[in-house]
N, C-alpha and C positions, 0 to 999 in steps of 0.2 A: 256265832251272828250269822252264818250262812244263810238260814232260812229267811230271816229279816232281810238280809241283802238280796233275797228274792232269786235264791240258786234254782229255785223250782222252774224259771224258764228254760234253762238249759237241762236240769237233771229229769225232769218229768218226761221230755221225749226220750231220753236215754232208757228210763225205766220201761217205758212203754215199747222201745225198740229191743227189749230184752238185753241191753247191755250191761246191766246192773242186776246181780242175782241176789243181794241180800245188802243191808245197810246196818252198820253200827253206829249210833250217833247218841248225843246228849239229850236229855229230857228238854233241854231248851230248844233245840233244833227240831224235836218232834212237835213240841206245842207251839212253836212260833210261825211254822208253816199253816197251821190251823188258824191261829189268830189274825194272819194277814189274810187268810181267805174269807173270814166273816166280817172284818172291820177294816178293810183297806183304806176306804175313803175316809176314815177317821184318823189315820195315821198323820204325822207331821214330820216333815223333812227338815233337819237342822242343819245348814250349811255351814255355819261358823262353830262347830261343835267343840273344836280344839280352844275356842275363845271364851267357852261358857265359864262363869264365875260359880262359887258354891251358891249364891243367892240365885243365880239362873235356874240352878238345878232344884233349889226350894220352890221356886216358882212352877217348873214342871210337875213336881210331886204334888203341889196344891191343886193342880189341875188334873190330877190323876193320869199323868203321863209318865210312862216308864221308859227311859232313855236307853237303847242299844246303839251307841256309836253316833251316827248321824241320823237315827230314825226314833221317834217317839211313838210307843204302844200305848193305845187308849185303855186305861184301866176297864171301865164299865162295858164298852162296846165290844171289846176283844175278851179279856180275861173272865169276868163276871158272866158273860153270856155262855161262854164255854163251860164255865163252872156249873151253871144251872143245867145245861143239857147233860153234862156227864154225871152230876148228882144222882139224876134219875137212874142212869145205868149202874151206878155204884150201889144205889139202894136195891135195884133188882137183883143184883148179883149177890149182894149181901144176904137176901131172902131166899135166893136159891142155892146159896152154898157154893156159888161160882167163884173161880180165880183166873185172871187173865193178865197177861201183860199190857203194859201201859198202851202199846199201839193198838193192841186189839180193841180197847174200848174207843179208841180214836177211829178206828176201821168202822166200827158199828155206827158211831156218830155220822161219819161221812156216807155211808152206804145205806143206813136204813132210818135216820131221823130226818126230821123236817128243818134242818139248818138252812137259813137262806144266806146265800154266798154274796160278798161283796167285792168280789174279785174273779178272774178268770179261771175256773177249775182247771182248765188245761194247763195252768202254769203252776200248779200246786204239786209239787213232788210227792206229797202225802196222798193226795187224791190217786195220783197214778199208781202209787204203790198199793193203795187199798184195792183199786180195781185188779191188780195183778196178785194180791195177796201175798206180797212180798214179804219175806222174813225181815223183821227188825230187831235189833238187840240194843237195849237201852241201858247201859250200865250208870249208875249213880242218879237214875231218875229221882231220887229222893230230894235232890237239891233243886229241881226245876220248880216253876210256879205251881204247876199241877200236883206235883209231889207235895209241896208245901200245904196246898188246899185240902189234900186227902189228910195230912196229919192234924190239920186246924180242925176238920170235920170229925175226926175221932176224939180229939181234946175237948170239942164242945158236945160229945155225945151223939151228933148227928148221925154218926156210923159207930158200929160196935168195935170195930178193928181195922188194920191196915192190911189184913190178909187177903182181901179182895183183889188186890194188886201184886201179881208174882214180882219177886225182887231180883237183885243182881246175881246170886248164886244159881238160881233157876234160869236166868239169862245165859249163865256160862254153859249150864248143862244143855239147854237148847242149842246154843252156839256149836257145842261139840257135836249134838246130834246132826245138825245140818251140815257141818263139815265132813262127816263120815259118810253121810248119805250119796254124795256125788264123787264119782271115781275121776272126774275130769279134772285138770289142774287148775288149781284156784289161786289167783292172786289178790293182792290187797293194796288198794290205793288209799292212803292215809291223808286226810286233809286237816292241816293244822296239827297242835299237840293235844296232850290231854288224854282223858280217860277213855275215849271211844276207840282211839287207835291202839293204845296200850291194852285195852281189854281183848280187843279182836284178835291180835297178833298173838297174845298169850294162850290162845286155845291149843295151839299146836305144841308147845312144850308140856302143857298141862295133859294132853293126851299121850305124848310119848314117854314122858319122864313118870308122871305122876299115875295115871291110869294103866300105863304099860300097854298101850294099844299101837299098833303098827299103822301110822297114818304118814302120808308124804308131808315134807315140809312146805310152806308156801311157796307156789311156783314161781312169783315174782313179787317185788313189794317196791312202790314208789310213795314218795312223801313230798307234799306242797308245804313248806313251812318256812317262817321266818326266825325259828328258834335256832340258837345256836349252842353246841356242846360247851358246857361248863359245869363246875361244882355245884353251883347255885341254880343252874338253869332249869327251865321248866319244858320237860318232855323235848330236849334238844338232842337226844341221843342219835348219833348217826346210824345208818343201816347196818355198817359192818359190827356194830357193838351187838347186834342181834344175833349174830352168828354163834357167839359163846354161850347165848342163852337156847340154843337149838331152836330157834324161830325160822332162820334162815340157814341155808348152807353156804360155803365158800362160792360156790358156782351160781348161786340164785341171782338172776338179773335184778339189780337194785339201783334206784335213782332218786336224786333229791333234786327238788326244785325250790331253790331259795327265792320264794317271792311273795307276794300277797294272794293268798288262796281265792280272794272274791274276785282276782283279776284272772288267775290262770285255769282254774277250775272250769269256769264257762268256756273258756277257749278249748281246752282239752274236750270237754263233752261236745261242743260244737263240732269238733274235727271227727268225732265218731258218726255223725249223721251222714 
C-alpha cells in the first residue's frame, strides 16, 4: 500500500536525485501510483477504517470503491480509465508481436499518451522513474488489478494471449543482467515483507550457485518491517538468516528497523535530500 500512502512525495525526489538505481515492487504498488495520478480527487479517505463493518465494506463495493487500508480507490475513474488506455497499447503490441514488461507499458502511457493527470506529477514516483527510464522488476504481477484485467481480456478473447507481457522468470533474468552490469557495490533496502524483497535479494545466490557466475554479494542490506521471525510468519526472516543462503556475508552491514514503513521510509528518503 506504499503507493496509495503517497510514498511518491519523497520517493520521486530521491529518484530524480539518482539516489535510487532500480526498484523491485509488487504489481499493486506499480499500478496504484498511476491510479492516484489520474484520479486522486475521486479518492475517499476513511478515518475510522478499523471500525468498518462487513456491511460498510459492501456499501463501498456497491459504490465502486476499492479500499486500501484508510483510502478507497474509485473503480471507474482510476482502474477502468487506465484499462482503456492500456488496452490500446496491448492491442498494438499483439499486432506487432511485441513483448514488454509491465512497467514498460506504463512508462509508455505516462510519456507518450494523452492521459490527463488529477494529481501533481512531481509527486508520482512512477513518473520520475519513467523520466529516468529506471529499471523496475515486478515479480508476481499476475495478481495485480492490471494483471487480472489482462487475464480477463484473454478469457473474453479481446486479446489472443498473455504473452505480450513478459513474466516473472524473464524479470529475474533482467534483474541478473542489471546486477552484473554495474561493478560498483550495490545495496538493498527492503520495505516491508513479501515477494518484492525476496525476489530481488535472491538474484545473488541464483547467479553464484546456480549460474556459477562470480558476482559480489549484496554490499549492504536494510529492512523496514513489522514482521517477526516465526514458523508461521510472513517474510519475517532476519538478515542473519540470509547468510546461510549466500545472499549476504557475515561481514555485510545489515540493519532492521522494526516499525511502520509508511512512517520510516519517508523519513529516510527525506534525510537523503
